[in-house]
C-alpha positions as CSV (number, residue, x, y, z in Angstrom):
1,M,0.0,0.0,0.0
2,K,1.5,3.4,-1.0
3,I,1.2,6.1,1.6
4,N,-0.1,9.4,0.2
5,P,1.6,12.3,2.3
6,I,-0.2,15.5,2.7
7,H,1.9,18.6,3.0
8,K,0.7,21.9,4.5
9,A,1.2,25.2,2.6
10,S,0.2,28.8,3.0
11,C,0.6,32.3,1.8
12,H,2.8,34.7,3.8
13,C,0.1,36.1,6.1
14,G,-1.6,32.7,6.6
15,A,-5.1,34.1,5.4
16,V,-4.8,31.2,2.7
17,Q,-3.9,27.7,3.8
18,F,-3.9,24.7,1.7
19,E,-2.9,21.0,1.7
20,L,-1.1,19.2,-1.1
21,S,-1.3,15.5,-1.8
22,L,2.4,14.8,-3.0
23,P,2.8,11.0,-3.2
24,N,6.1,11.4,-5.2
25,G,7.5,14.4,-3.4
26,L,8.2,17.5,-5.5
27,D,6.9,16.5,-9.0
28,D,8.7,18.3,-11.9
29,P,9.9,21.3,-10.1
30,R,10.8,24.2,-12.5
31,R,11.1,28.0,-13.2
32,C,9.5,29.4,-16.3
33,D,10.5,32.4,-18.3
34,C,7.1,33.7,-19.4
35,S,6.2,37.2,-18.8
36,M,4.3,36.3,-15.5
37,C,7.0,33.9,-14.1
38,Q,9.9,36.2,-15.0
39,R,8.2,38.8,-12.6
40,R,7.0,36.4,-9.8
41,G,10.3,34.4,-9.6
42,A,8.6,31.3,-8.0
43,I,9.8,27.8,-8.3
44,V,6.6,25.7,-9.0
45,A,6.0,22.0,-8.9
46,S,3.0,19.9,-10.1
47,V,0.0,18.5,-8.5
48,T,-3.3,17.1,-9.8
49,L,-6.4,19.2,-9.6
50,D,-7.8,16.8,-6.9
51,G,-4.2,16.9,-5.1
52,I,-4.8,20.5,-3.7
53,K,-7.2,21.3,-0.9
54,I,-7.9,24.9,0.3
55,I,-8.5,24.6,4.1
56,K,-8.7,28.1,4.8
57,G,-9.2,31.6,3.1
58,E,-10.7,30.4,-0.2
59,D,-12.5,33.7,-0.1
60,K,-9.1,35.6,0.1
61,L,-7.8,34.1,-3.1
62,S,-7.8,36.4,-6.1
63,L,-7.8,35.1,-9.7
64,Y,-5.6,36.7,-12.4
65,Q,-5.7,35.9,-16.1
66,F,-4.0,37.3,-19.1
67,N,-3.3,36.8,-22.8
68,T,-5.2,33.7,-23.8
69,M,-7.1,33.7,-20.5
70,M,-6.7,29.9,-20.2
71,A,-4.2,29.8,-17.2
72,K,-5.7,30.6,-13.9
73,H,-3.2,32.3,-11.5
74,Y,-4.3,32.4,-7.8
75,F,-2.8,34.7,-5.1
76,C,-3.6,35.9,-1.7
77,S,-5.6,39.2,-1.8
78,V,-4.2,40.1,1.6
79,C,-0.4,39.6,1.3
80,G,-0.2,39.2,-2.5
81,I,1.7,35.9,-2.4
82,Y,1.2,33.6,-5.6
83,T,0.0,30.3,-4.2
84,H,-1.0,28.2,-7.4
85,H,-2.2,28.2,-10.9
86,Q,-4.1,25.9,-13.2
87,R,-1.9,25.3,-16.1
88,R,-2.6,26.4,-19.6
89,S,-0.2,23.6,-20.9
90,N,-1.9,20.9,-18.9
91,P,-5.2,21.9,-17.4
92,T,-5.5,18.9,-15.5
93,Q,-2.7,20.0,-13.1
94,Y,-1.9,22.9,-10.8
95,G,1.4,24.4,-10.5
96,F,2.0,25.4,-6.9
97,N,4.5,27.8,-5.4
98,V,7.1,25.5,-3.7
99,A,8.0,28.5,-1.3
100,C,4.5,28.2,0.2
101,L,5.2,24.6,1.5
102,E,5.7,24.6,5.3
103,G,9.3,23.9,6.3
104,V,10.7,24.4,2.7
105,N,13.2,27.1,1.7
106,A,12.9,27.0,-2.2
107,L,16.0,29.1,-2.5
108,K,18.0,26.1,-1.2
109,L,16.9,23.8,-4.0
110,K,19.5,22.8,-6.5
111,D,19.4,22.2,-10.4
112,I,15.9,23.6,-11.1
113,P,15.4,23.8,-14.9
114,T,13.8,26.8,-16.5
115,Y,11.1,25.9,-18.9
116,D,10.6,28.1,-22.0
117,G,7.4,29.8,-21.4
118,V,8.2,32.7,-23.8
119,N,7.8,30.1,-26.7
120,H,4.7,28.3,-25.0
121,P,3.8,25.0,-26.6
122,S,0.2,25.9,-26.7
123,D,1.0,29.1,-28.7
124,N,2.4,26.8,-31.4
125,E,-0.7,24.6,-31.3
126,E,-3.0,27.6,-31.3
127,S,-1.3,29.3,-34.3
128,K,-1.8,26.1,-36.4
129,L,-5.7,26.4,-36.0
């Protein structure tokens, strides 16, 4: 039987608290160089849509969308910290801010790849339509 560890996470002020189901630990940690990620500078990892549960402050989450309006970026409306986003490249996943994980210093993670978000794969697919 595989144990499915639950990890606690929150924004800076604690108004938004959530739990992540990470049975494989940090799945696909990465940075991205799209216009949004360049500015927020977060390391993100992947979780399935049912792998995140907001346990406090859902009403404090604000939604930001831009460009194609497909990705859904969430942040705390009190402290401004980006918590997670529903991916444009894979809408069955959330990317979450690794720095929100309790007890994790994302700045100490090594060898985090940077994905090419400037040339997003969905842009190429959409331009073929």
